[in-house]
N, C-alpha and C positions, 0 to 999 in steps of 0.2 A: 487513825483511819482518815482517808482523804475524802472531801466532798466530791460529788459527781459533777456539779455544774462548774463551768469554766471560770466563772467570776470569783469563785472561792476555792481555788485549787489547794491553797495552803491550809484551809479550814479543816476541822475534824468532822467526821460523819458519825452520827450517833447510831446505836444498834437499831433503833426504830427506823431511822432513815434507810439504813442498809437493808433491813427486812422489807421495807416498802419497795425499794429499788429492785430487789431480787424477785419479789412477788410480781411486780410490774413487768419484768422482762422474762420471766420463766417461760411463758407460752411461746414467745418469740424464739428463744434459745431451743426449746423442745422441738418446735416445728422445723427449725433449721437442721437440727441433728436427725430428725426423722427423715428429712429429704436426703441427707448424705449417707445415712446408715441403711435406710429402707427397711428398718426393723423397729417396731414400736417399743418392744421391751428394752432393746439396746439403747434406743434414743432416750427412753425414760431414765434408765440407769445413768447414762452419760449426762443428761441434763441435771440430774441430782448431783452427780460428781462435780459438774461445772459450778453449781451453786456452792458446794462445800469448798471447792478450791478458791472461789471468789471471796468467801468469808475468811478463809485462812490467809489470803494474800491481798486483802483489801488495801493494805499499806503500800502495795506496789502500784495501785491505780493512781495515776497522777493527774487525771482530768484532761490530758492532752487529746483524748479521743472521746467519743460518746461512750457511755457506760455499756450500752448494748454491743458496741464494737469490741470492747474489752472482754465481755462475756463470750462473744462469738470466737474470739481468739483463743480463749481458754478451752472452749468446746472443741474447736478445730484441732488444737494440739492434743487433747485427750483422744480424739478420734484417730489421729495419725499414729499415736502411741499404740493404740489397740490394733490398728492395721499392721504395724511393724511386728508387734508381738505375735499376732496370728500367723503372719508370714513365716516367722522363725519357727513357731510351733508346727506349722504345716510341713516345713522343710525337714524338721527333725522326725516327724511321723513318717514322711515319705522315705527317708533314709532308713529308719528302723524297719519299715515294711519291706524295703528292697533287700536289706540284709537278712531278714527273716526268711524271705523267699529264697535267697541264695543258700542259706543254711539248709532249708528243706530240700532244695534241689540237690545239694551235695550229698545229703544223707540218703535221699531216695535213689540216687544212682549207685549206691553201695559204697561210697567213699566215707571215710571217717571225718567227723567234725571235731577236730582236736582243740585242746586248750589254746594252742598257738593261733589257730584260725579265729577263735573267739576273741583273743587279744588283738589280732590284726583287724578284726571287724570293728572294734571300738576306736581304732585310730582314724585320724583324718587321712585323706589321700596324700597330703603333703608329707606326712610321716611314714605312711605305709609304703609308698612307691619306692623311695630310696632303699629302704630296708629289704624289700623283696628283690629288687634288682641286685643288691649287693650280696645278700646271703642265700638267696634261692638260685640266682642265675650267675653269680660270680663276676659281675661287672666291676671295674675299678671305680674309685670315687670320681676320677676324671671323666670316664666314659658316661657315668650317670649324670655328672654335671653337664656334659654336652647334651645329653638327651633331654634334660629338664631345664636347660638354659640357666644353670646355677653354678656358682663357683664350687670347686671341689671341696673347699673347707666347709661350705654350707651343707653340702651333701653329707660329709663326714659327721658334722654336728647333728644333723637330723637322724642319721643311722644310730649314732651313739645315744641320742635322746630316746629313740624308739626302743632300743634294747633295754635301756634303763627302765622305761615304762613297763615293758613286759616283765622284767625282773621284779619290779615293785608289785605288779599284779599277782605274780606267782609267790611273792614273799621270799624271793631268792636274791636278797641283797648281799653286799659284801660281808656283813656281820654273820649272816647265816652260813655263807660259804666258809668263813674263817672258823666258825664253830664246828662245822662238819669235818674240817681237816684236822683240828686239834683234838 
């Protein structure tokens, strides 16, 4: 472990010294996190996680900055990770809600929600669009490529991948087809 003062960067820090440094800086880190999260319980959790990470990574502290700056950096990175994770989770939940609403709308209009529709629902737009254009509407790979600004080979690959994905979902792979023929 490295000492926190600049004069003894190469020296080792004892567990007692580290505990004192963390105790000394905890309130500072907590209040910083409180200001950026605007949520007391989240700030408390993140401050504790910051201290844990500091303990785990004390060997990375080289003394080139103040110890408080190093802790704030750890806390900031934790906060940004949480923001990114929440953003991804929110996007996933929105997509699931949108697809659920589409399924409900389809069924409520008297149309059938087929297994194929369920498989298409699970695909991303990048996979779904070329498949639908090719097999529902009969466009050529070249035409789809022009529409999507992609090379025809990329379109063909995406269609093939999407079909394989549906077959896997249904358990209809080559081995099953071979067994059904024989």
